[in-house]
C-alpha positions as CSV (number, residue, x, y, z in Angstrom):
1,X,-21.5,-7.7,0.0
2,X,-24.3,-8.4,-2.5
3,X,-23.7,-9.4,-6.1
4,X,-25.7,-9.3,-9.4
5,X,-24.0,-10.8,-12.4
6,X,-24.5,-10.3,-16.1
7,X,-26.0,-13.4,-17.8
8,X,-23.3,-16.0,-18.2
9,X,-22.2,-17.0,-21.7
10,X,-21.7,-20.7,-22.3
11,X,-19.8,-20.8,-25.5
12,X,-16.5,-19.5,-26.7
13,X,-18.2,-18.4,-29.9
14,X,-19.1,-15.2,-27.9
15,X,-15.4,-14.2,-27.9
16,X,-16.0,-11.3,-30.2
17,X,-18.4,-9.9,-27.6
18,X,-15.7,-10.1,-25.0
19,X,-17.8,-12.2,-22.6
20,X,-16.2,-15.5,-21.6
21,X,-18.0,-16.3,-18.3
22,X,-19.4,-19.7,-17.7
23,X,-19.8,-19.5,-14.0
24,X,-19.0,-17.5,-10.9
25,X,-18.9,-17.7,-7.1
26,X,-18.5,-15.3,-4.2
27,X,-16.3,-16.4,-1.3
28,X,-18.2,-15.4,1.9
29,X,-17.8,-11.7,2.7
30,X,-14.4,-11.3,1.2
31,X,-15.6,-9.7,-2.1
32,X,-13.8,-12.2,-4.3
33,X,-15.3,-13.0,-7.8
34,X,-14.4,-16.4,-9.3
35,X,-14.9,-17.1,-13.0
36,X,-14.5,-20.7,-14.1
37,X,-13.8,-22.5,-17.4
38,X,-11.7,-19.5,-18.6
39,X,-8.9,-20.0,-21.3
40,X,-5.5,-19.5,-19.7
41,X,-3.5,-17.8,-22.5
42,X,-5.4,-14.6,-22.2
43,X,-5.1,-11.3,-20.3
44,X,-8.6,-10.3,-19.0
45,X,-10.0,-7.0,-17.8
46,X,-12.7,-7.3,-15.1
47,X,-15.4,-4.6,-15.5
48,X,-18.2,-3.4,-13.2
49,X,-21.4,-1.4,-13.7
50,X,-24.3,-0.4,-11.5
51,X,-26.7,-1.9,-14.1
52,X,-26.3,-4.0,-17.3
53,X,-27.2,-0.9,-19.3
54,X,-25.0,1.4,-17.3
55,X,-21.4,2.6,-18.0
56,X,-18.9,-0.2,-17.6
57,X,-15.8,0.7,-15.7
58,X,-12.5,-1.2,-15.6
59,X,-12.0,-2.8,-12.1
60,X,-8.7,-4.5,-12.8
61,X,-6.8,-6.8,-15.2
62,X,-5.6,-10.4,-14.5
63,X,-4.7,-13.7,-16.1
64,X,-6.3,-17.0,-15.6
65,X,-3.4,-19.4,-14.7
66,X,-5.4,-22.6,-14.3
67,X,-8.6,-22.0,-16.2
68,X,-10.1,-20.1,-13.2
69,X,-9.9,-16.4,-12.6
70,X,-10.3,-15.1,-9.0
71,X,-10.4,-11.4,-8.5
72,X,-10.6,-9.4,-5.3
73,X,-13.0,-6.6,-5.9
74,X,-11.7,-4.3,-3.0
75,X,-15.0,-3.4,-1.5
76,X,-16.8,-2.2,-4.6
77,X,-20.5,-1.6,-4.2
78,X,-23.2,-4.0,-5.4
79,X,-23.0,-4.1,-9.1
80,X,-22.8,-6.2,-12.3
81,X,-19.5,-7.8,-13.3
82,X,-18.1,-9.2,-16.5
83,X,-14.7,-10.1,-17.9
84,X,-13.5,-8.9,-21.2
85,X,-10.8,-10.7,-23.2
86,X,-7.5,-9.0,-24.0
87,X,-4.9,-10.5,-26.2
88,X,-4.1,-14.2,-26.4
89,X,-0.5,-15.1,-25.5
90,X,-0.5,-17.8,-28.3
91,X,-0.7,-14.9,-30.8
92,X,1.6,-12.3,-29.0
93,X,3.7,-14.1,-26.4
94,X,5.0,-11.8,-23.6
95,X,8.7,-11.1,-23.9
96,X,10.8,-12.3,-20.9
97,X,10.5,-10.1,-17.9
98,X,7.6,-8.1,-19.4
99,X,3.8,-8.0,-19.1
100,X,1.1,-7.1,-21.5
101,X,-0.9,-3.9,-20.8
102,X,-4.2,-4.5,-22.6
103,X,-5.7,-2.0,-25.0
104,X,-8.5,0.2,-23.6
105,X,-9.7,3.5,-22.4
106,X,-9.3,5.1,-19.0
107,X,-9.9,8.4,-17.2
108,X,-6.5,10.2,-17.1
109,X,-5.8,12.9,-14.6
110,X,-6.9,13.8,-11.1
111,X,-10.3,12.2,-10.8
112,X,-10.2,12.6,-7.0
113,X,-10.2,16.4,-7.1
114,X,-7.3,17.0,-4.6
115,X,-4.3,17.1,-6.9
116,X,-2.4,19.8,-8.8
117,X,-3.8,22.0,-11.6
118,X,-1.6,20.3,-14.2
119,X,-3.4,17.0,-13.5
120,X,-6.6,18.6,-15.0
121,X,-8.8,18.3,-16.9
122,X,-9.7,14.7,-16.4
123,X,-10.1,13.3,-19.9
124,X,-10.7,9.9,-21.6
125,X,-7.7,8.3,-23.2
126,X,-7.5,5.3,-25.4
127,X,-4.2,3.4,-25.3
128,X,-3.2,0.5,-27.6
129,X,-1.8,-2.6,-26.1
130,X,1.9,-2.6,-25.3
131,X,4.4,-4.5,-23.2
132,X,6.2,-3.1,-20.1
133,X,9.0,-4.4,-17.9
134,X,7.7,-5.9,-14.7
135,X,10.1,-3.8,-12.7
136,X,12.1,-0.7,-12.9
137,X,15.5,-1.3,-14.6
138,X,18.0,-2.7,-12.2
139,X,21.6,-1.6,-11.8
140,X,22.6,-5.0,-13.1
141,X,20.6,-4.7,-16.3
142,X,21.7,-1.1,-16.8
143,X,25.3,-2.1,-16.5
144,X,24.9,-5.1,-18.8
145,X,23.5,-3.0,-21.6
146,X,25.8,0.0,-21.0
147,X,28.9,-2.2,-21.2
148,X,27.7,-3.6,-24.6
149,X,26.9,-0.1,-25.8
150,X,30.4,1.2,-25.1
151,X,31.9,-1.2,-27.6
152,X,29.2,-0.6,-30.2
153,X,29.5,3.1,-31.0
154,X,27.3,4.4,-28.3
155,X,28.0,7.3,-25.9
156,X,25.3,6.8,-23.2
157,X,26.8,9.8,-21.3
158,X,25.3,9.3,-17.9
159,X,26.8,6.6,-15.8
160,X,24.0,6.0,-13.4
161,X,24.2,4.7,-9.8
162,X,22.4,2.3,-7.5
163,X,22.6,0.9,-4.0
164,X,22.9,-2.7,-5.3
165,X,22.6,-4.9,-8.3
166,X,18.9,-5.6,-7.7
167,X,18.0,-2.0,-6.8
168,X,16.7,0.4,-9.5
169,X,19.3,2.5,-11.3
170,X,19.1,6.3,-10.7
171,X,20.9,9.5,-11.6
172,X,20.1,9.3,-15.3
173,X,19.1,12.0,-17.8
174,X,16.5,11.5,-20.5
175,X,19.0,11.4,-23.4
176,X,21.1,8.7,-21.8
177,X,18.0,6.6,-21.1
178,X,16.8,6.9,-24.7
179,X,20.2,5.9,-26.1
180,X,20.3,3.0,-23.6
181,X,16.9,1.8,-25.0
182,X,18.4,1.7,-28.5
183,X,21.4,-0.2,-27.3
184,X,19.3,-2.7,-25.5
185,X,17.3,-3.2,-28.7
186,X,20.4,-3.7,-30.8
187,X,22.0,-6.0,-28.2
188,X,18.9,-8.3,-28.5
189,X,18.7,-8.1,-32.3
190,X,15.6,-5.9,-32.4
191,X,15.0,-2.9,-34.6
192,X,15.6,0.3,-32.7
193,X,12.9,2.9,-32.0
194,X,14.9,6.2,-31.8
195,X,16.5,7.9,-34.7
196,X,18.0,11.4,-35.5
197,X,18.4,12.5,-39.0
198,X,17.4,9.1,-40.2
199,X,20.3,7.4,-38.3
200,X,20.1,5.3,-35.1
201,X,20.4,7.7,-32.1
202,X,23.7,6.8,-30.4
203,X,25.5,9.9,-29.2
204,X,24.9,13.5,-28.1
205,X,21.9,15.3,-26.5
206,X,19.4,16.5,-29.0
207,X,15.8,17.6,-28.9
208,X,14.9,16.4,-32.5
209,X,14.8,12.7,-31.7
210,X,12.2,10.8,-33.7
211,X,10.4,7.7,-32.4
212,X,9.3,4.9,-34.7
213,X,6.3,3.7,-32.7
214,X,5.9,0.5,-34.8
215,X,9.4,-0.7,-34.3
216,X,9.7,-3.8,-32.1
217,X,12.6,-2.4,-30.0
218,X,12.6,-0.9,-26.5
219,X,11.4,2.6,-25.8
220,X,10.1,4.8,-23.0
221,X,6.4,4.8,-22.3
222,X,4.3,7.8,-23.1
223,X,2.8,9.6,-20.1
224,X,-0.6,8.1,-21.0
225,X,0.8,4.6,-21.3
226,X,2.6,5.1,-18.0
227,X,-0.6,6.2,-16.1
228,X,-2.7,3.4,-17.6
229,X,-0.1,0.9,-16.6
230,X,0.3,2.4,-13.1
231,X,-3.4,2.3,-12.4
232,X,-3.2,-1.5,-12.8
233,X,-6.8,-1.7,-14.3
234,X,-8.4,0.2,-11.4
235,X,-10.8,3.0,-12.1
236,X,-11.1,6.0,-9.8
237,X,-8.6,4.8,-7.2
238,X,-5.9,6.8,-5.5
239,X,-3.3,4.0,-5.8
240,X,-3.0,0.8,-7.9
241,X,-4.4,-1.2,-5.0
242,X,-7.1,1.1,-3.5
243,X,-7.5,4.4,-1.7
244,X,-5.1,4.2,1.2
245,X,-1.3,3.6,1.5
246,X,1.0,2.2,4.2
247,X,4.6,0.9,4.2
248,X,3.5,-2.6,3.3
249,X,2.4,-1.3,-0.1
250,X,5.2,1.0,-1.2
251,X,8.6,2.5,-0.3
252,X,7.7,6.1,0.6
253,X,8.0,8.7,3.3
254,X,5.0,9.4,5.6
255,X,4.6,13.0,6.6
256,X,3.2,13.7,10.1
257,X,2.1,16.9,11.9
258,X,1.1,17.2,15.5
259,X,1.4,13.4,16.0
260,X,-0.7,12.4,13.0
261,X,-0.3,11.8,9.3
262,X,-0.7,14.9,7.1
263,X,-2.8,13.0,4.6
264,X,-5.9,11.1,5.7
265,X,-5.3,8.3,3.3
266,X,-1.8,7.7,4.7
267,X,-1.9,4.8,7.2
268,X,1.9,4.4,7.4
269,X,4.2,5.0,10.3
270,X,6.1,8.3,10.7
271,X,9.0,8.9,8.3
272,X,10.8,6.7,5.8
273,X,10.4,3.0,5.2
274,X,12.6,1.7,8.0
275,X,13.7,-1.4,6.1
276,X,15.5,0.7,3.4
277,X,16.4,4.0,5.2
278,X,20.0,2.9,5.7
279,X,23.3,4.2,4.4
280,X,23.4,7.2,2.1
281,X,20.6,8.5,0.0
282,X,18.6,7.4,-1.9
283,X,16.6,5.0,0.3
284,X,15.6,2.8,-2.6
285,X,14.4,-0.8,-2.2
286,X,15.2,-3.8,-4.4
287,X,12.8,-4.1,-7.3
288,X,9.7,-6.2,-6.7
289,X,10.0,-5.7,-2.9
290,X,6.2,-5.0,-3.0
291,X,3.3,-6.7,-4.5
292,X,2.5,-6.2,-8.2
293,X,-0.5,-4.2,-9.4
294,X,-3.4,-5.7,-11.4
295,X,-1.3,-5.8,-14.6
296,X,1.7,-7.5,-12.9
297,X,3.9,-4.4,-12.5
298,X,5.9,-3.6,-9.4
299,X,6.8,-0.3,-7.8
300,X,4.5,1.9,-9.9
301,X,4.1,3.9,-6.6
302,X,7.1,4.8,-4.5
303,X,10.8,3.9,-5.0
304,X,11.9,6.1,-7.9
305,X,10.4,8.5,-10.4
306,X,10.5,7.3,-14.0
307,X,11.1,9.0,-17.3
308,X,8.4,9.2,-20.0
309,X,8.7,10.1,-23.7
310,X,6.5,13.3,-23.7
311,X,7.5,16.9,-23.5
312,X,5.6,18.5,-20.6
313,X,2.3,20.1,-21.8
314,X,-1.3,20.9,-20.6
315,X,-3.8,18.1,-20.8
316,X,-6.4,18.2,-23.6
317,X,-10.1,18.8,-22.7
318,X,-11.5,16.1,-25.0
319,X,-11.1,12.4,-25.6
320,X,-7.8,11.4,-27.3
321,X,-6.2,8.2,-28.7
322,X,-2.6,7.3,-28.0
323,X,-1.4,10.8,-27.1
324,X,2.4,11.3,-27.3
325,X,2.8,14.9,-26.2
326,X,3.9,17.9,-28.2
327,X,6.3,17.5,-31.2
328,X,8.7,20.0,-29.7
329,X,9.3,21.9,-26.4
330,X,7.4,25.1,-25.8
331,X,6.6,27.4,-22.9
332,X,8.0,27.6,-19.4
333,X,7.6,23.9,-18.6
334,X,7.6,22.7,-22.2
335,X,11.4,22.4,-22.1
336,X,11.1,19.5,-19.7
337,X,10.3,15.9,-20.3
338,X,7.7,14.2,-18.1
339,X,8.6,12.2,-15.0
340,X,5.9,10.1,-13.2
341,X,5.6,8.0,-10.0
342,X,6.0,8.6,-6.4
343,X,9.4,8.4,-4.7
344,X,11.0,7.0,-1.6
345,X,11.2,10.5,0.0
346,X,7.7,11.7,-0.7
């Protein structure tokens, strides 16, 4: 693996330009970049380009825990690399159990050309910075908030279920999840995001729910936020870690035909993940059973599908900023909210 690096910057006065590199090393043939003398209270995005004047693409995001940032580049071709500063933790500390997804643009949609028609066209999306839970909501957390909600004028409606306290909760509808987000916000003393008719949304199932996007409480991600977070800072990859999948990476079912996997990028063994295919359906795994992606999020592939805010709609053809979907349902699929992620059975 060869390496050319952009001219190193030796002063933190260049912060506004986003370049905070004072040195670098490459470890043998393992394709690991190491940037030194890096402030620790910052989320960084590693970018790559074929030339200094070329188009810079996000490789992945990371934090420098000890003043040194080492990043595995996953076999990327010879190119220039730089790190771009995100948001300092001293200014916006990460809430407990959450990680910062830095602001930036990415290519949303099927950029590999073998997906479904509703994943097209590929388009540029800018997403502002936001926080996301490191893991899917566990049964223990769901029950904690739901118990509080029942004595505070909420009717969550759906009870949910799970295979254990550390497994993700499932069997939830969109309305119950949104009300649960409001209850979690109030339980922690935060302003709620969701209202109906000017009042905090606590009961019923309605399609005229309004989201206050500037409120500090909990909410569902938009589909664009979800996809940016799921990619983990990678550009043009099939999964948050690269282009192939196996059962060490995610909890999923591998489909085989005539003694071989149906999909060439599937390197897993036949069938379900044998560690979790026990008892009754679903074959979920405890949260964080698999390594986190580049943003520090677990289970953004496999395990369970996850609700988003948006009504289902066609993708736009041009660049957009912070898209949130249609204002109301329309069309055949427009009456459905978006779900994303892989799942244990697929």
